[in-house]
SETIKOL-269765 format. One line per 4 residues: number of its first residue (from 1); their letters; for each residue x, y, z of N, C-alpha, C, O. Coordinates in steps of 0.1 Angstrom, whole numbers. Example, Ala and Ser with C-alpha at 12.3 -4.5 7.8 and 13.67 -1.06 7.14 Angstrom:
1> as> 132,-57,78,123,-45,78,132,-33,78,142,-33,85 ~ 128,-22,71,137,-11,71,129,0,79,134,11,80 $
This chain:
1> mivv> -58,-151,-15,-52,-140,-6,-63,-137,5,-74,-135,2 ~ -58,-137,17,-67,-134,28,-61,-122,35,-50,-121,39 ~ -70,-112,37,-66,-99,44,-71,-101,58,-82,-106,61 ~ -62,-98,68,-65,-101,82,-68,-88,89,-65,-77,86 $
5> gdrv> -76,-90,100,-79,-80,110,-86,-68,104,-96,-69,96 ~ -82,-56,107,-88,-44,103,-81,-38,91,-81,-25,89 ~ -75,-46,82,-68,-41,71,-77,-42,58,-86,-50,57 ~ -73,-33,49,-81,-32,36,-70,-33,25,-60,-25,26 $
9> lmel> -72,-41,15,-64,-42,3,-69,-33,-8,-81,-34,-11 ~ -60,-24,-13,-65,-14,-23,-56,-14,-35,-44,-17,-34 ~ -61,-10,-46,-54,-6,-58,-53,9,-58,-64,15,-57 ~ -42,14,-60,-40,29,-60,-45,35,-73,-42,29,-83 $
13> dtgq> -52,46,-72,-56,53,-84,-44,61,-89,-37,67,-81 ~ -41,60,-101,-29,66,-107,-33,78,-116,-40,76,-126 ~ -27,89,-114,-26,100,-123,-39,107,-127,-38,116,-136 ~ -50,104,-122,-62,111,-127,-66,121,-116,-65,119,-104 $
17> dktk> -71,132,-121,-76,143,-113,-89,140,-106,-91,144,-94 ~ -97,132,-112,-111,130,-107,-114,115,-109,-111,109,-120 ~ -118,108,-99,-122,94,-100,-136,93,-107,-143,103,-108 ~ -139,81,-112,-152,80,-118,-164,82,-109,-175,85,-114 $
21> agly> -161,81,-96,-172,83,-86,-173,98,-84,-183,102,-76 ~ -164,106,-89,-166,121,-88,-157,127,-77,-158,139,-74 ~ -148,119,-71,-139,125,-60,-127,132,-67,-121,126,-75 ~ -125,144,-63,-115,153,-69,-104,156,-59,-108,161,-48 $
25> lpdt> -91,154,-62,-80,158,-53,-72,169,-60,-67,166,-71 ~ -72,181,-55,-64,191,-61,-49,188,-61,-45,180,-54 ~ -42,195,-70,-27,192,-72,-20,195,-59,-10,188,-56 ~ -24,205,-51,-17,208,-38,-18,196,-29,-9,194,-21 $
29> vrek> -29,189,-29,-30,177,-20,-22,165,-25,-15,159,-18 ~ -23,163,-39,-15,152,-45,0,154,-44,7,144,-42 ~ 4,166,-45,19,169,-45,25,166,-31,36,160,-31 ~ 18,169,-21,23,166,-8,22,151,-5,29,147,5 $
33> dkva> 15,144,-12,14,129,-11,10,125,3,13,114,8 ~ 2,133,10,-3,129,23,-15,120,22,-17,111,30 ~ -24,123,12,-36,115,10,-36,109,-4,-29,115,-13 ~ -43,99,-6,-44,92,-19,-57,86,-20,-65,85,-10 $
37> tgrv> -61,82,-32,-73,75,-34,-70,62,-40,-60,60,-47 ~ -79,52,-38,-78,39,-43,-91,31,-43,-101,36,-37 ~ -91,20,-50,-103,12,-50,-101,0,-41,-90,-7,-41 ~ -111,-3,-32,-110,-14,-23,-112,-27,-30,-122,-29,-37 $
41> ikvg> -102,-36,-29,-102,-49,-35,-107,-60,-26,-116,-68,-29 ~ -102,-60,-13,-106,-70,-3,-105,-63,11,-98,-53,13 ~ -113,-68,20,-113,-63,34,-111,-75,43,-115,-86,41 ~ -105,-72,54,-103,-82,65,-116,-84,72,-126,-77,70 $
45> pgya> -116,-93,82,-128,-96,89,-133,-85,99,-145,-85,102 ~ -124,-77,103,-127,-66,112,-119,-66,125,-109,-72,125 ~ -124,-59,134,-118,-58,147,-121,-70,156,-133,-72,158 ~ -111,-77,161,-114,-89,169,-118,-84,183,-111,-76,189 $
49> vpnp> -128,-91,188,-133,-88,202,-135,-102,208,-139,-112,201 ~ -134,-103,221,-137,-116,228,-151,-121,226,-160,-113,226 ~ -153,-134,224,-166,-140,222,-171,-143,236,-165,-152,243 ~ -182,-137,240,-187,-139,254,-192,-153,256,-194,-158,267 $
53> nyse> -196,-160,245,-201,-174,245,-190,-184,245,-193,-196,246 ~ -177,-181,244,-167,-190,243,-163,-195,257,-162,-187,267 ~ -162,-208,258,-157,-214,271,-150,-228,268,-156,-236,260 ~ -139,-230,274,-132,-242,272,-137,-253,282,-133,-264,282 $
57> depw> -145,-248,292,-150,-257,302,-162,-265,298,-167,-273,306 ~ -167,-264,286,-179,-271,281,-175,-281,269,-178,-277,258 ~ -168,-292,272,-164,-301,261,-175,-307,253,-173,-312,242 ~ -187,-307,259,-199,-314,252,-205,-304,242,-213,-309,233 $
61> skpk> -203,-291,243,-209,-282,233,-201,-281,220,-189,-285,220 ~ -207,-275,210,-201,-273,198,-189,-264,199,-189,-255,208 ~ -178,-266,192,-166,-257,193,-170,-243,188,-177,-241,178 ~ -166,-234,196,-169,-220,193,-156,-212,191,-145,-215,197 $
65> dpar> -156,-202,183,-144,-194,180,-142,-185,192,-152,-179,197 ~ -130,-184,197,-128,-175,209,-129,-160,206,-129,-152,215 ~ -129,-157,193,-131,-143,189,-143,-140,180,-147,-149,173 ~ -148,-128,181,-158,-124,172,-152,-111,165,-142,-106,170 $
69> yipl> -159,-107,154,-153,-96,147,-164,-85,145,-175,-88,141 ~ -159,-73,147,-168,-61,144,-164,-58,130,-152,-54,127 ~ -173,-59,120,-170,-57,106,-165,-42,103,-168,-33,110 ~ -158,-41,92,-153,-28,88,-163,-21,80,-173,-27,74 $
73> qake> -162,-8,78,-171,0,70,-168,-2,55,-177,-1,47 ~ -155,-3,52,-151,-5,38,-156,-18,32,-157,-28,39 ~ -161,-17,19,-165,-29,12,-158,-30,-1,-154,-19,-6 ~ -158,-42,-7,-151,-43,-20,-158,-34,-30,-170,-34,-31 $
77> gdqa> -150,-28,-38,-155,-19,-48,-156,-4,-44,-158,4,-53 ~ -155,-1,-31,-156,13,-27,-144,20,-32,-133,15,-34 ~ -146,33,-33,-135,42,-36,-131,48,-23,-140,53,-15 ~ -118,49,-19,-114,54,-6,-104,65,-7,-95,65,-16 $
81> lflr> -105,74,2,-95,85,4,-88,81,17,-95,79,27 ~ -75,80,17,-68,75,28,-55,82,30,-50,88,21 ~ -49,80,42,-36,86,46,-25,77,40,-23,66,44 ~ -18,83,30,-8,75,22,3,70,31,8,59,29 $
85> eqai> 7,78,41,19,74,49,16,61,58,26,55,62 ~ 4,58,60,1,46,68,-1,33,59,-4,22,64 ~ 0,35,46,-2,24,37,11,16,35,22,22,35 ~ 10,3,33,21,-5,30,20,-11,16,10,-17,13 $
89> evef> 30,-9,8,29,-13,-6,34,-28,-7,44,-31,-2 ~ 26,-36,-14,30,-50,-17,28,-53,-32,20,-46,-38 ~ 35,-63,-36,33,-68,-50,28,-83,-49,35,-91,-42 ~ 18,-86,-56,12,-99,-57,8,-103,-71,1,-95,-77 $
93> derk> 13,-114,-76,10,-117,-90,13,-106,-100,5,-103,-109 ~ 24,-100,-98,29,-89,-106,20,-76,-107,21,-69,-116 ~ 12,-75,-96,3,-63,-95,7,-56,-82,9,-63,-72 ~ 6,-43,-82,9,-35,-69,-4,-32,-62,-13,-28,-68 $
97> yliv> -3,-34,-49,-14,-31,-40,-9,-24,-28,3,-22,-26 ~ -19,-18,-21,-16,-12,-8,-24,-18,3,-36,-22,1 ~ -18,-21,14,-26,-26,26,-27,-14,35,-17,-8,40 ~ -39,-10,38,-42,2,46,-51,-2,58,-61,-10,57 $
101> pqsa> -47,2,70,-56,0,82,-69,8,81,-68,19,75 ~ -80,3,85,-92,10,85,-91,24,91,-97,33,86 ~ -83,25,101,-82,38,108,-75,49,99,-77,61,102 ~ -69,45,89,-62,55,80,-72,59,68,-68,68,61 $
105> ilml> -83,53,67,-93,57,57,-101,69,62,-107,69,73 ~ -101,79,54,-108,92,58,-122,92,52,-131,98,59 ~ -124,86,41,-137,87,34,-139,76,24,-129,71,18 ~ -151,71,23,-155,61,13,-165,66,4,-175,73,8 $
109> vree> -164,63,-9,-175,66,-18,-180,52,-24,-172,45,-30 ~ -192,49,-21,-198,37,-25,-207,39,-37,-215,48,-37 ~ -205,32,-48,-212,35,-60,-227,35,-59,-233,45,-64 ~ -233,26,-52,-248,26,-50,-253,38,-43,-264,43,-45 $
113> lhee> -245,43,-33,-249,55,-25,-247,67,-34,-255,76,-33 ~ -236,67,-42,-233,78,-51,-245,80,-61,-249,91,-64 ~ -250,69,-66,-261,69,-76,-274,74,-70,-281,82,-76 ~ -276,70,-57,-288,75,-51,-288,90,-48,-299,96,-49 $
117> mg> -276,95,-45,-275,109,-42,-275,118,-55,-279,129,-55 ~ -270,112,-66,-269,119,-79,-281,120,-86,-282,126,-97 $
């Protein structure tokens, strides 16, 4: 499975008040279903930008990709708080996932950062 662009593949956290990383969503927030939490499974390459070194006029040089990517902040294993309405639900190998654009992610909790702060 390849995630493209600025998209993040997540598994939705189900039914728990507090994630193992310590993120707590009160009932009032969960009832409205505006935000949700999930675990990042895979991330896309990032935002595509033109490659300034790309040129079709130099057939003698090594082939270069016409695009470069600005990487995403989300990393595999992060816990994410995101806008639920912007997520797209998919099923792959009998498991449910959400595809979320990076812009819909409100906050990330990274385990190694959480341990350093705790």
